[in-house]
PyMOL commands that place a pseudoatom at each C-alpha (Angstrom):
pseudoatom trace, name=CA, resn=VAL, resi=1, chain=A, elem=C, hetatm=0, pos=[246.529, 39.224, -8.915]
pseudoatom trace, name=CA, resn=PHE, resi=2, chain=A, elem=C, hetatm=0, pos=[244.457, 36.491, -7.321]
pseudoatom trace, name=CA, resn=PRO, resi=3, chain=A, elem=C, hetatm=0, pos=[245.916, 34.307, -4.536]
pseudoatom trace, name=CA, resn=GLY, resi=4, chain=A, elem=C, hetatm=0, pos=[247.352, 31.014, -5.827]
pseudoatom trace, name=CA, resn=THR, resi=5, chain=A, elem=C, hetatm=0, pos=[247.633, 32.216, -9.430]
pseudoatom trace, name=CA, resn=ARG, resi=6, chain=A, elem=C, hetatm=0, pos=[250.607, 30.646, -11.170]
pseudoatom trace, name=CA, resn=MET, resi=7, chain=A, elem=C, hetatm=0, pos=[252.782, 33.222, -12.856]
pseudoatom trace, name=CA, resn=GLY, resi=8, chain=A, elem=C, hetatm=0, pos=[255.943, 33.257, -14.890]
pseudoatom trace, name=CA, resn=GLY, resi=9, chain=A, elem=C, hetatm=0, pos=[259.225, 33.517, -13.061]
pseudoatom trace, name=CA, resn=ARG, resi=10, chain=A, elem=C, hetatm=0, pos=[262.954, 33.262, -13.458]
pseudoatom trace, name=CA, resn=MET, resi=11, chain=A, elem=C, hetatm=0, pos=[264.307, 30.163, -15.181]
pseudoatom trace, name=CA, resn=GLY, resi=12, chain=A, elem=C, hetatm=0, pos=[267.846, 28.977, -15.771]
pseudoatom trace, name=CA, resn=GLY, resi=13, chain=A, elem=C, hetatm=0, pos=[271.061, 29.169, -13.841]
pseudoatom trace, name=CA, resn=ASP, resi=14, chain=A, elem=C, hetatm=0, pos=[271.026, 25.453, -13.031]
pseudoatom trace, name=CA, resn=ASN, resi=15, chain=A, elem=C, hetatm=0, pos=[274.159, 23.318, -13.242]
pseudoatom trace, name=CA, resn=ILE, resi=16, chain=A, elem=C, hetatm=0, pos=[273.884, 20.113, -15.255]
pseudoatom trace, name=CA, resn=ASN, resi=17, chain=A, elem=C, hetatm=0, pos=[276.202, 17.106, -15.010]
pseudoatom trace, name=CA, resn=THR, resi=18, chain=A, elem=C, hetatm=0, pos=[276.632, 14.690, -17.904]
pseudoatom trace, name=CA, resn=LYS, resi=19, chain=A, elem=C, hetatm=0, pos=[278.522, 11.449, -17.398]
pseudoatom trace, name=CA, resn=LYS, resi=20, chain=A, elem=C, hetatm=0, pos=[280.128, 8.844, -19.663]
pseudoatom trace, name=CA, resn=LEU, resi=21, chain=A, elem=C, hetatm=0, pos=[281.169, 11.192, -22.470]
pseudoatom trace, name=CA, resn=GLN, resi=22, chain=A, elem=C, hetatm=0, pos=[284.146, 10.091, -24.526]
pseudoatom trace, name=CA, resn=VAL, resi=23, chain=A, elem=C, hetatm=0, pos=[286.967, 12.419, -25.575]
pseudoatom trace, name=CA, resn=VAL, resi=24, chain=A, elem=C, hetatm=0, pos=[287.628, 11.662, -29.247]
pseudoatom trace, name=CA, resn=ALA, resi=25, chain=A, elem=C, hetatm=0, pos=[290.482, 14.035, -30.042]
pseudoatom trace, name=CA, resn=TYR, resi=26, chain=A, elem=C, hetatm=0, pos=[292.326, 17.151, -28.943]
pseudoatom trace, name=CA, resn=GLU, resi=27, chain=A, elem=C, hetatm=0, pos=[293.550, 19.686, -31.496]
pseudoatom trace, name=CA, resn=LYS, resi=28, chain=A, elem=C, hetatm=0, pos=[296.199, 21.771, -29.781]
pseudoatom trace, name=CA, resn=ASP, resi=29, chain=A, elem=C, hetatm=0, pos=[296.730, 24.302, -32.565]
pseudoatom trace, name=CA, resn=GLU, resi=30, chain=A, elem=C, hetatm=0, pos=[293.000, 25.203, -32.722]
pseudoatom trace, name=CA, resn=ASN, resi=31, chain=A, elem=C, hetatm=0, pos=[292.402, 24.757, -28.953]
pseudoatom trace, name=CA, resn=LEU, resi=32, chain=A, elem=C, hetatm=0, pos=[289.571, 22.239, -29.544]
pseudoatom trace, name=CA, resn=LEU, resi=33, chain=A, elem=C, hetatm=0, pos=[288.476, 19.238, -27.497]
pseudoatom trace, name=CA, resn=LEU, resi=34, chain=A, elem=C, hetatm=0, pos=[286.247, 16.872, -29.491]
pseudoatom trace, name=CA, resn=VAL, resi=35, chain=A, elem=C, hetatm=0, pos=[283.711, 14.972, -27.374]
pseudoatom trace, name=CA, resn=ARG, resi=36, chain=A, elem=C, hetatm=0, pos=[281.429, 12.107, -28.423]
pseudoatom trace, name=CA, resn=GLY, resi=37, chain=A, elem=C, hetatm=0, pos=[277.941, 12.570, -26.983]
pseudoatom trace, name=CA, resn=ALA, resi=38, chain=A, elem=C, hetatm=0, pos=[275.460, 15.325, -26.226]
pseudoatom trace, name=CA, resn=VAL, resi=39, chain=A, elem=C, hetatm=0, pos=[276.829, 18.304, -24.319]
pseudoatom trace, name=CA, resn=PRO, resi=40, chain=A, elem=C, hetatm=0, pos=[274.253, 20.579, -22.615]
pseudoatom trace, name=CA, resn=GLY, resi=41, chain=A, elem=C, hetatm=0, pos=[274.305, 24.339, -23.126]
pseudoatom trace, name=CA, resn=VAL, resi=42, chain=A, elem=C, hetatm=0, pos=[274.451, 26.850, -25.932]
pseudoatom trace, name=CA, resn=LYS, resi=43, chain=A, elem=C, hetatm=0, pos=[276.923, 26.936, -28.795]
pseudoatom trace, name=CA, resn=GLY, resi=44, chain=A, elem=C, hetatm=0, pos=[280.039, 28.777, -27.716]
pseudoatom trace, name=CA, resn=GLY, resi=45, chain=A, elem=C, hetatm=0, pos=[279.163, 28.344, -24.038]
pseudoatom trace, name=CA, resn=LYS, resi=46, chain=A, elem=C, hetatm=0, pos=[281.663, 27.518, -21.309]
pseudoatom trace, name=CA, resn=LEU, resi=47, chain=A, elem=C, hetatm=0, pos=[282.147, 24.004, -19.954]
pseudoatom trace, name=CA, resn=LYS, resi=48, chain=A, elem=C, hetatm=0, pos=[283.964, 22.552, -16.969]
pseudoatom trace, name=CA, resn=ILE, resi=49, chain=A, elem=C, hetatm=0, pos=[285.491, 19.181, -17.776]
pseudoatom trace, name=CA, resn=PHE, resi=50, chain=A, elem=C, hetatm=0, pos=[286.636, 16.810, -15.039]
pseudoatom trace, name=CA, resn=ASN, resi=51, chain=A, elem=C, hetatm=0, pos=[288.325, 13.422, -15.187]
pseudoatom trace, name=CA, resn=LEU, resi=52, chain=A, elem=C, hetatm=0, pos=[286.292, 11.300, -12.762]
pseudoatom trace, name=CA, resn=THR, resi=53, chain=A, elem=C, hetatm=0, pos=[286.780, 7.666, -11.847]
pseudoatom trace, name=CA, resn=ALA, resi=54, chain=A, elem=C, hetatm=0, pos=[283.713, 5.477, -11.374]
pseudoatom trace, name=CA, resn=LYS, resi=55, chain=A, elem=C, hetatm=0, pos=[283.036, 4.261, -7.849]
for i in range(1, 55): cmd.bond("trace and resi %d" % i, "trace and resi %d" % (i + 1))
show_as sticks, trace
zoom trace
């Protein structure tokens, strides 16, 4: 390997915040929260949802 050669490395593991998403509906019997807007991540992935007030 030559000095300064760019090589592949580990990617991922970053946290991403998305703001101004709108909750459309909540279906209690199916345990679903419907959100309007793009949500980052893979299908079936885990999300943390917070209720934040704008400053």
